C-alpha positions in Angstrom: -1.3 -21.0 52.1 -1.3 -24.1 50.0 -2.9 -24.1 46.5 -6.0 -25.9 47.7 -6.6 -23.3 50.4 -6.3 -20.5 47.8 -9.0 -22.2 45.7 -11.3 -22.6 48.7 -10.8 -18.9 49.7 -11.5 -17.8 46.1 -14.8 -19.7 46.1 -15.7 -18.1 49.5 -15.0 -14.6 48.1 -16.9 -15.4 44.9 -19.9 -16.4 47.1 -19.7 -13.0 48.9 -19.6 -11.2 45.5 -22.7 -13.1 44.3 -24.6 -11.9 47.4 -23.0 -8.4 47.4 -22.0 -7.4 43.8 -20.6 -4.1 44.9 -18.1 -5.4 47.5 -14.7 -4.1 46.5 -12.7 -6.0 49.1 -13.8 -9.4 48.0 -13.2 -8.6 44.4 -9.7 -7.4 45.3 -9.0 -10.6 47.2 -10.2 -12.7 44.2 -7.8 -10.9 41.9 -5.0 -11.3 44.4 -5.6 -15.1 44.6 -5.6 -15.4 40.8 -2.3 -13.7 40.8 -0.8 -16.0 43.4 -2.1 -19.0 41.4 -0.3 -17.7 38.3 -3.5 -16.7 36.5 -2.0 -13.3 35.7 -4.2 -12.4 32.7 -7.4 -13.1 34.7 -6.1 -11.1 37.6 -5.4 -8.2 35.3 -8.9 -8.2 34.0 -10.3 -8.2 37.6 -8.0 -5.3 38.7 -9.1 -3.3 35.6 -12.7 -4.0 36.5 -12.1 -2.5 39.9 -10.4 0.5 38.4 -13.3 1.2 36.1 -15.4 2.5 39.0 -12.5 3.8 41.1 -9.6 4.8 38.9 -7.4 5.9 41.9 -7.9 2.8 43.9 -4.2 2.2 45.0 -4.4 -1.6 45.8 -5.9 -2.3 42.4 -3.3 0.0 40.6 -0.4 -1.8 42.3 -2.1 -5.2 41.9 -2.4 -4.8 38.2 1.1 -3.5 37.9 2.5 -6.6 39.7 0.4 -8.9 37.5 1.6 -7.2 34.4 5.2 -7.6 35.5 4.6 -11.3 36.4 3.0 -11.9 33.0 5.9 -10.1 31.3 8.4 -12.4 33.1 6.4 -15.4 31.9 6.6 -14.2 28.3 10.3 -13.5 28.8 10.9 -17.0 29.9 9.0 -18.2 26.8 11.0 -15.8 24.5 7.8 -14.1 23.4 9.5 -10.7 23.3 6.7 -8.6 21.7 4.4 -9.6 24.5 7.0 -8.7 27.1 7.1 -5.1 25.7 3.3 -4.9 25.9 3.4 -5.9 29.6 6.2 -3.4 30.3 4.2 -0.6 28.7 1.0 -1.5 30.6 2.9 -1.8 33.9 4.6 1.6 33.4 1.3 3.3 32.8 -0.7 1.8 35.7 2.2 2.0 38.2 2.8 5.7 37.2 -0.9 6.3 38.2 -0.2 4.5 41.5 2.9 6.7 42.1 0.8 9.8 41.5 -1.8 8.7 44.0 0.8 7.9 46.7 4.3 9.2 45.7 5.8 8.3 49.1 5.6 4.5 48.7 9.1 3.1 48.0 7.5 -0.2 46.8 5.7 1.5 43.9 9.0 3.1 42.7 10.7 -0.3 42.9 8.0 -1.9 40.8 8.4 0.9 38.2 12.2 0.2 38.2 11.5 -3.5 37.6 9.2 -2.5 34.7 11.9 -0.4 33.0 14.6 -2.9 33.6 12.7 -5.9 32.2 13.9 -5.0 28.7 17.6 -5.2 29.6 17.9 -8.7 28.1 16.0 -7.9 24.9 17.7 -6.9 21.7 18.0 -3.1 21.6 16.6 -2.8 18.0 13.3 -4.2 19.0 12.7 -2.2 22.1 10.3 0.7 21.7 7.8 1.5 24.5 5.4 4.4 25.2 6.3 5.8 28.6 4.1 8.3 30.5 5.6 11.8 30.2 4.9 12.3 34.0 7.4 9.5 34.6 10.0 10.9 32.2 10.2 14.5 33.4 8.9 16.8 36.1 5.8 18.6 34.9 5.1 16.1 32.1 1.6 15.9 30.8 -0.8 13.0 30.2 0.7 12.1 26.9 3.3 9.4 26.4 6.8 9.4 24.9 8.4 6.7 22.8 11.6 5.4 24.4 14.2 2.9 23.3 16.1 0.5 25.4 18.6 3.0 26.6 15.9 5.4 27.6 13.9 2.7 29.5 17.0 1.7 31.5 17.6 5.3 32.4 14.0 5.6 33.6 14.6 2.4 35.7 17.6 4.0 37.3 15.7 7.1 38.3 12.8 5.0 39.7 15.2 2.8 41.7 17.0 5.9 43.0 13.6 7.4 44.1 12.8 4.1 45.9 16.2 4.4 47.7 15.5 8.0 48.7 12.4 6.7 50.5 14.0 3.4 51.8 17.8 3.6 51.7 18.4 0.5 53.6 16.8 -1.9 51.2 19.6 -4.2 50.0 17.4 -5.7 47.2 16.8 -2.3 45.6 20.5 -1.5 45.7 21.2 -4.8 43.9 18.5 -4.1 41.3 19.9 -0.7 40.7 23.3 -2.1 40.2 22.1 -4.6 37.6 20.6 -1.7 35.5 23.7 0.4 35.9 25.8 -2.6 34.6 23.4 -2.9 31.6 24.1 0.8 30.9 27.8 0.0 31.1 28.1 2.2 34.3 30.4 -0.3 35.9 31.9 1.9 38.6 28.5 2.9 39.8 27.3 -0.7 39.7 30.2 -1.7 41.9 29.4 1.0 44.4 25.7 0.0 44.5 26.6 -3.7 45.0 29.0 -2.9 47.8 26.3 -1.0 49.5 23.9 -3.9 49.1 26.5 -6.2 50.6 27.1 -3.9 53.5 23.3 -4.1 54.3 23.0 -7.9 53.6 26.4 -9.5 53.6 25.1 -13.1 53.4 23.1 -12.7 50.2 24.9 -15.0 47.8 23.3 -13.5 44.6 24.7 -10.1 45.4 28.3 -11.5 45.7 27.7 -13.3 42.3 26.6 -10.0 40.7 29.6 -8.2 42.0 31.9 -10.9 40.8 30.3 -10.7 37.3 30.7 -6.9 37.2 34.4 -7.3 38.2 34.7 -9.9 35.5 33.4 -7.5 32.9 36.0 -5.0 34.1 38.6 -7.9 33.7 39.5 -7.6 37.4 39.8 -11.3 37.7 41.3 -11.4 41.2 38.4 -9.5 42.7 35.9 -11.5 40.6 37.4 -14.7 42.0 37.1 -13.4 45.6 33.4 -12.5 45.1 32.4 -15.8 43.5 34.3 -17.9 46.1 32.5 -15.9 48.8 29.2 -16.6 47.0 29.9 -20.3 47.0 30.7 -20.2 50.7 27.2 -18.9 51.2 25.3 -21.1 48.7 26.5 -24.0 46.5 25.4 -23.1 42.9 26.2 -24.8 39.6 26.0 -21.4 37.8 28.4 -19.8 40.3 30.9 -22.7 39.8 30.6 -22.1 36.0 31.4 -18.4 36.4 34.2 -19.2 38.7 35.7 -21.6 36.1 35.7 -18.9 33.5 37.5 -16.6 35.9 40.1 -19.2 36.7 40.7 -19.7 32.9 41.4 -16.0 32.6 43.7 -16.1 35.6 45.7 -18.9 33.8 44.6 -21.5 36.4 43.5 -24.3 34.0 43.8 -26.9 36.7 41.4 -25.1 39.0 39.1 -24.4 36.1 
């Protein structure tokens, strides 16, 4: 749907709400449209309004979580690190509520994994987030627990693992899991996860790039070269060429670099 169509649809749903103020579906659609248009803060307000009257309404719980993550990514791109952590904390809390309502949805656990892993590029000394105890351990209460970067990444691994228990053939989740494992310096596990992702989706260039970078961190330059060349065969990328050049330099191939 093009941007203009979203605007028209929003006006139509807003008309319905003006005639029937208690209609939940139309309010949910308005929030979803705001999210798609990039108006994440407005979408969050709308989702929270829906949850005021129905705190266990799963579409609104997941909707707010997705908007919090999208807003967090926006702040990450703008280097507003403190706001990123606020979004991560809010996403973890609302998505934990969603997981408690329907624990069998792999997508919710993947979103929780994304929330925990968003801090992976932030300086460790600034990361401190309150995480719901129910997400940290079995039998946890309603209170929260302060966690640092290491703890958050470990929570992300557990959430991605739970998603894979429910949907083990999802190559994207295997890839996401591997990136967190690499951030935790669990390189052998990251390699295994990336190989699994490639076995499920062998033509995904980004997965080959990630595997190449993990091999590079292990200083296995020959395997790193193989993976990055394979990635370039699938998708021509300036970033991949740059990484391949670094690999060639470490192989002593200055001419190729």
